[in-house]
C-alpha positions in Angstrom: 0.0 0.0 0.0 1.2 3.4 -0.8 1.6 6.0 2.0 1.9 9.7 1.4 4.6 11.7 3.4 3.3 13.4 6.5 3.4 17.2 6.5 3.3 19.5 9.5 3.3 16.6 12.0 6.6 17.3 13.7 8.5 14.7 11.8 11.3 15.7 9.3 10.4 15.6 5.7 12.7 12.9 4.3 11.2 12.7 0.9 13.3 14.2 -1.8 12.5 13.9 -5.5 15.2 12.2 -7.4 15.8 15.1 -9.7 16.3 17.4 -6.7 18.7 15.1 -5.0 20.7 14.9 -8.2 20.7 18.6 -8.6 22.1 19.1 -5.1 24.6 16.3 -5.2 26.0 17.1 -8.6 25.7 20.8 -9.7 25.4 21.3 -13.3 28.9 21.2 -14.9 30.4 24.5 -16.1 32.7 24.9 -19.0 34.6 27.4 -17.0 37.4 26.1 -14.7 36.3 25.7 -11.1 38.1 28.1 -8.7 38.4 27.9 -4.9 35.7 29.8 -3.1 37.0 33.1 -1.9 35.9 34.7 1.2 35.3 38.3 1.8 38.0 40.5 3.0 36.3 41.0 6.3 35.9 37.2 6.7 32.1 37.0 5.9 30.8 34.4 3.4 30.9 35.5 0.0 27.6 36.4 -1.6 26.1 33.5 -3.6 27.9 31.0 -1.5 26.8 27.5 -0.3 24.1 28.8 2.0 22.5 30.7 -0.7 22.5 27.6 -2.9 20.6 25.6 -0.2 18.0 28.3 0.2 17.4 28.4 -3.5 17.0 24.7 -3.7 14.4 24.7 -0.9 12.4 27.4 -2.5 12.3 25.5 -5.8 11.3 22.3 -4.0 8.4 24.1 -2.3 7.3 25.6 -5.5 7.2 22.2 -7.4 5.7 20.1 -4.5 2.0 19.1 -5.4 -0.9 20.0 -3.1 -1.5 17.2 -0.6 -5.3 17.4 -0.8 -5.2 17.2 -4.6 -3.0 14.1 -4.3 -5.4 12.4 -1.7 -8.7 13.0 -3.5 -8.5 10.2 -6.2 -7.5 7.7 -3.5 -10.4 8.7 -1.3 -12.8 8.2 -4.2 -11.5 4.6 -4.7 -11.9 3.8 -1.0 -15.4 5.2 -0.9 -16.4 3.0 -4.0 -15.0 -0.1 -2.4 -16.7 0.6 0.9 -20.1 1.1 -0.8 -19.7 -2.2 -2.7 -18.8 -4.0 0.5 -21.9 -2.5 2.2 -24.2 -3.7 -0.6 -22.6 -7.2 -0.5 -23.1 -7.4 3.3 -26.8 -6.2 3.0 -27.8 -8.9 0.5 -26.2 -11.8 2.5 -28.8 -13.3 4.9 -28.4 -15.7 7.7 -31.3 -18.2 7.6 -32.2 -21.3 9.6 -33.6 -23.9 7.3 -35.2 -27.0 8.8 -36.0 -29.8 6.3 -38.2 -32.6 7.7 -37.1 -31.8 11.3 -33.3 -31.4 10.6 -32.3 -27.8 11.1 -29.2 -26.0 9.8 -28.0 -22.4 9.6 -26.9 -21.1 6.2 -26.2 -17.8 4.3 -28.1 -17.0 1.2 -28.6 -14.2 -1.3 -32.1 -15.5 -2.2 -34.9 -12.8 -2.0 -37.7 -15.2 -1.1 -38.5 -18.7 0.2 -38.9 -20.2 -3.3 -35.4 -19.0 -4.3 -33.9 -20.4 -1.1 -35.4 -23.8 -1.7 -34.3 -23.8 -5.3 -30.7 -22.8 -4.3 -30.6 -25.6 -1.7 -32.1 -28.2 -4.0 -35.1 -28.8 -1.8 -38.1 -30.1 -3.9 -41.6 -29.9 -2.4 -44.8 -31.6 -3.6 -48.5 -31.0 -3.3 -48.8 -32.7 0.1 -45.7 -31.0 1.6 -45.9 -28.0 4.0 -43.6 -25.0 3.8 -43.6 -22.2 6.4 -43.4 -19.4 5.5 -45.2 -20.1 2.2 -43.1 -20.2 -1.0 -42.8 -16.7 -2.4 -42.6 -15.1 1.1 -39.8 -12.4 1.4 -36.7 -13.4 3.3 -34.8 -11.3 5.9 -31.7 -12.2 7.8 -32.6 -14.2 10.9 -35.7 -15.8 9.4 -36.5 -19.5 10.0 -37.9 -21.6 7.1 -39.3 -25.1 7.8 -40.2 -27.8 5.2 -42.3 -30.7 6.3 -42.7 -33.6 3.9 -46.1 -35.3 3.4 -46.4 -39.0 4.1 -49.3 -41.2 2.8 -51.2 -43.2 5.4 -53.7 -45.9 4.3 -56.1 -45.5 7.3 -58.9 -47.8 8.2 -60.9 -46.0 10.9 -63.8 -47.9 12.5 -64.3 -49.9 9.4 -64.0 -47.0 6.9 -61.0 -47.1 4.6 -59.4 -43.9 3.2 -56.0 -42.5 2.2 -54.8 -39.5 4.1 -51.6 -37.4 4.1 -49.7 -36.3 7.2 -46.5 -34.4 7.9 -46.1 -36.2 11.3 -43.1 -38.4 11.9 -44.7 -40.9 14.3 -48.1 -42.7 14.5 -48.9 -40.9 17.7 -48.3 -37.5 16.1 -50.3 -38.5 13.0 -53.3 -39.5 15.2 -53.2 -36.1 16.9 -52.8 -34.3 13.6 -55.8 -36.2 12.1 -58.0 -35.6 15.2 -58.4 -39.3 15.9 -59.4 -40.1 19.5 -56.8 -42.7 20.4 -57.6 -43.2 24.1 -58.8 -46.8 24.6 -58.5 -47.4 20.8 -57.0 -50.5 19.1 -54.0 -49.7 16.9 -52.5 -52.2 14.4 -49.0 -50.8 15.2 -47.1 -49.0 18.0 -47.8 -45.4 18.6 -44.1 -44.7 18.7 -43.5 -46.2 15.3 -41.9 -43.8 12.9 -43.6 -43.0 9.5 -41.2 -43.0 6.6 -41.5 -41.0 3.4 -43.3 -44.0 1.8 -46.0 -44.0 4.5 -47.7 -46.9 6.2 -50.9 -48.8 6.6 -52.8 -48.2 9.9 -55.9 -49.8 11.3 -57.6 -47.9 14.1 -60.7 -48.9 16.1 -61.9 -46.3 18.6 -63.6 -47.2 21.8 -67.4 -47.3 21.5 -70.4 -47.8 23.8 -72.5 -50.8 22.9 -75.6 -52.2 24.7 -76.3 -56.0 24.4 -79.7 -57.5 25.2 -79.5 -61.2 26.1 -81.5 -63.5 28.3 -83.7 -60.7 29.6 -80.8 -58.5 30.7 -79.1 -55.4 29.2 -75.3 -55.1 29.3 -73.6 -51.8 28.3 -69.9 -52.0 27.6 -67.0 -49.9 26.2 -65.3 -51.8 23.5 -63.0 -51.5 20.5 -64.1 -54.8 19.0 -63.9 -55.4 15.3 -67.2 -57.3 15.0 -70.5 -57.7 16.8 -69.6 -61.3 17.7 -66.4 -60.0 19.5 -68.4 -57.4 21.4 -70.9 -60.1 22.5 -68.1 -62.2 23.8 -66.5 -59.3 25.6 -69.9 -58.8 27.4 -69.5 -62.4 28.7 -72.3 -63.8 26.5 -71.9 -67.1 24.7 -73.8 -68.1 21.6 -74.9 -71.8 21.3 -76.0 -73.8 18.4 -78.3 -71.7 16.1 -78.1 -68.6 18.4 -77.4 -65.4 16.5 -77.8 -61.6 16.9 -80.3 -59.0 15.6 -77.6 -57.6 13.3 -75.0 -59.5 11.3 -72.5 -61.1 13.7 -69.6 -60.1 11.4 -70.7 -56.5 11.0 -68.9 -53.6 12.7 -70.4 -52.4 16.0 -71.3 -48.7 16.0 -71.2 -46.3 18.9 -74.6 -46.3 20.8 -75.8 -49.4 19.0 -78.2 -51.9 20.7 -77.6 -55.6 19.8 -80.2 -58.3 20.7 -79.0 -61.9 21.2 -81.6 -64.3 19.8 -81.7 -67.7 21.4 -82.9 -70.2 18.8 -84.1 -73.7 19.1 -85.2 -75.6 16.0 -86.6 -78.9 14.7 -88.0 -80.4 11.5 -91.4 -81.6 10.5 -92.5 -83.8 7.5 -95.9 -83.3 6.0 -97.7 -85.1 3.2 -99.6 -82.6 1.0 -102.0 -83.4 -1.9 -101.1 -82.4 -5.5 -104.3 -81.3 -7.4 -105.1 -83.1 -10.6 -105.8 -81.4 -13.8 -109.1 -81.6 -15.8 -108.8 -82.4 -19.5 -112.0 -81.7 -21.6 -112.8 -83.0 -25.1 -115.7 -82.1 -27.3 -118.4 -84.7 -27.9 -121.0 -84.0 -30.7 -123.3 -86.7 -29.4 -124.0 -84.7 -26.2 -126.2 -81.7 -26.0 -124.3 -78.4 -25.7 -123.8 -77.6 -22.0 -123.6 -81.3 -21.1 -120.4 -82.6 -19.5 -119.8 -86.3 -18.8 -116.8 -87.4 -16.7 -115.1 -90.2 -18.7 -112.4 -90.8 -16.0 -112.3 -89.4 -12.6 -109.2 -87.6 -11.5 -106.9 -88.6 -8.7 -104.8 -86.2 -6.7 -101.1 -86.9 -6.2 -99.1 -86.6 -3.0 -96.0 -84.5 -2.0 -93.8 -85.0 1.1 -92.6 -81.7 2.4 -90.1 -81.0 5.1 -90.4 -77.9 7.2 -88.0 -76.2 9.6 -89.6 -75.1 12.8 -87.9 -72.4 14.9 -88.5 -70.8 18.3 -86.7 -67.5 18.8 -86.5 -66.3 22.5 -89.5 -68.6 23.2 -91.7 -67.4 20.3 -92.6 -69.8 17.6 -91.8 -68.6 14.0 -93.6 -69.4 10.8 -92.5 -72.8 9.5 -90.0 -72.6 6.6 -90.1 -75.2 3.8 -86.7 -76.6 3.3 -87.3 -79.8 1.2 -90.0 -81.3 -1.1 -90.4 -84.7 -2.7 -93.2 -86.0 -5.0 -94.5 -89.3 -3.6 -97.4 -89.9 -6.1 -98.1 -88.2 -9.4 -101.7 -86.9 -9.9 -104.0 -88.5 -12.5 -105.9 -86.2 -14.8 -109.7 -86.2 -15.0 -111.2 -86.7 -18.5 -114.4 -84.9 -19.3 -116.5 -85.0 -22.5 -118.2 -81.7 -23.4 -121.4 -81.8 -25.5 -121.6 -79.7 -28.7 -125.0 -80.8 -30.0 -127.6 -78.0 -30.1 -130.3 -78.6 -27.4 -133.9 -79.0 -28.3 -136.0 -75.8 -28.7 -139.0 -77.0 -26.7 -139.9 -79.4 -23.9 -141.6 -81.6 -26.5 -138.2 -82.4 -27.8 -137.2 -83.7 -24.4 -140.2 -86.1 -24.0 -138.4 -89.0 -25.6 -135.5 -88.9 -23.2 -135.0 -91.4 -20.4 -136.2 -89.4 -17.5 -136.9 -92.4 -15.3 -133.3 -93.5 -15.8 -132.1 -90.0 -14.8 -134.4 -90.0 -11.7 -133.1 -93.4 -10.7 -129.5 -92.2 -11.0 -130.1 -88.9 -9.1 -132.5 -89.9 -6.3 -133.2 -93.6 -6.7 -136.6 -92.7 -8.2 -137.9 -91.1 -4.9 -139.7 -87.7 -5.3 -139.1 -86.7 -1.7 -135.3 -87.5 -1.7 -132.9 -85.0 -0.1 -129.1 -85.2 -0.3 -127.2 -85.4 3.0 -126.3 -81.7 2.9 -129.9 -80.7 2.5 -129.1 -78.6 -0.6 -130.6 -80.7 -3.3 -134.0 -82.4 -3.3 -136.6 -84.3 -5.4 -136.4 -86.8 -8.3 -133.8 -84.8 -10.2 -132.1 -83.2 -7.2 -132.9 -79.5 -7.8 -131.4 -76.8 -5.6 -133.9 -74.3 -4.3 -132.7 -71.4 -6.4 -132.9 -73.3 -9.7 -136.3 -74.7 -8.7 -137.7 -71.2 -8.2 -136.0 -70.0 -11.5 -138.1 -72.7 -13.3 -141.3 -71.3 -11.8 -141.6 -73.8 -8.9 -142.6 -72.8 -5.4 -141.6 -74.1 -2.0 -139.2 -77.0 -2.0 -138.7 -79.2 -5.0 -139.0 -82.4 -2.9 -142.5 -81.3 -1.8 -143.9 -81.1 -5.4 -145.5 -84.0 -7.3 -143.4 -86.3 -9.5 -145.1 -85.0 -12.6 -144.4 -81.3 -11.7 -140.8 -82.2 -11.0 -140.5 -84.0 -14.4 -142.1 -81.1 -16.2 -139.7 -78.6 -14.7 -136.7 -80.9 -15.3 -137.6 -81.0 -19.0 -137.8 -77.2 -19.0 -134.3 -77.1 -17.5 -133.0 -79.4 -20.1 -134.2 -77.2 -22.9 -132.3 -74.3 -21.3 -129.1 -75.9 -20.3 -129.0 -79.5 -21.7 -127.7 -82.2 -19.5 -125.1 -80.0 -17.8 -127.2 -79.7 -14.5 -126.6 -83.4 -14.1 -122.9 -83.9 -14.8 -122.7 -87.4 -13.4 -126.1 -88.8 -14.4 -126.9 -86.8 -17.5 -125.7 -89.5 -19.8 -128.7 -91.7 -18.6 -131.1 -89.5 -20.6 -129.8 -91.2 -23.8 -129.6 -94.7 -22.4 
């Protein structure tokens, strides 16, 4: 570094320009011969002697010496410029504490905001990561920046599955962050287990209040059971045989739920049930229209059915059919149906075998009555039909001739159909 000489500070000025030193040491040569200095006659120095030469040299040096302020000004400007640059450099440098996923460190940065700081430090953040202050926030020296990485958790909470993200480092912290009540809960892993960046699978069953009705008693318990069956067992209730619960035993018990235990006893019962026969009708042109004659009587079949009988908490339930087996097939009934037009008057019915019909229907007795009391007379009229034919009272109380006359009238209307079993005797 270059130092200027000090002036007026009490120290001798030792600086001499080279040209001045040379001038003093070696006076300019003269072409004239040098003679010894002569003194004055009175002994005083001769005018223009050595002292005069020194004074002349000092005057010349003072005249040619530069102004100290003028020499110091350029250097002061350089120093001021360097000082200003250093101040700007120091102002842009910031001391920041950066914590990445719980690991803090102090660093210096020229970044203006959080985004620039993270980019300079190579810290990448995703959609589920948390940065505080938020990216883009302005930085100042002494600020603290924290980055918390998100971790996926495949959570099954009380039977409901979902995927959540957390910045917690342990299961216990994650439960608090997610607002899950962990007191008395079942956890599939330890609360102190650390959660890596790849996350984990977690099953949580919180404690619930469940009321169980069994054998006439109500039991209320606090449980974190995974199924209704487990909750029933925790209540000290044992299911036997066909016993079950009012809700599916494998379902998840809900908070405040009431579960009823159903004591079931069961047995089986076998019953023989008839199978109805079908009726097959064929047309017969020899029979008057409206006349039907059974050619072969039908026979019902038989079916053996097994029923399950249940009693639930002492109450009998409706039998439930569990098995069926045909023991005998039914036999169809064959019926002939007349298609011949009936006669237009009673005269056309005179030639029919009415005595044969009467013998078949009532054994030829005018006052005959069937065991049910519904039909009476030779031709077994019912009271309504008898009145529709113009008769009065009961048919069995009328004379045989009146009964025959009204029977012929009925035949003209409906043919032999009123006598399905004996109508064929009219032609025989």
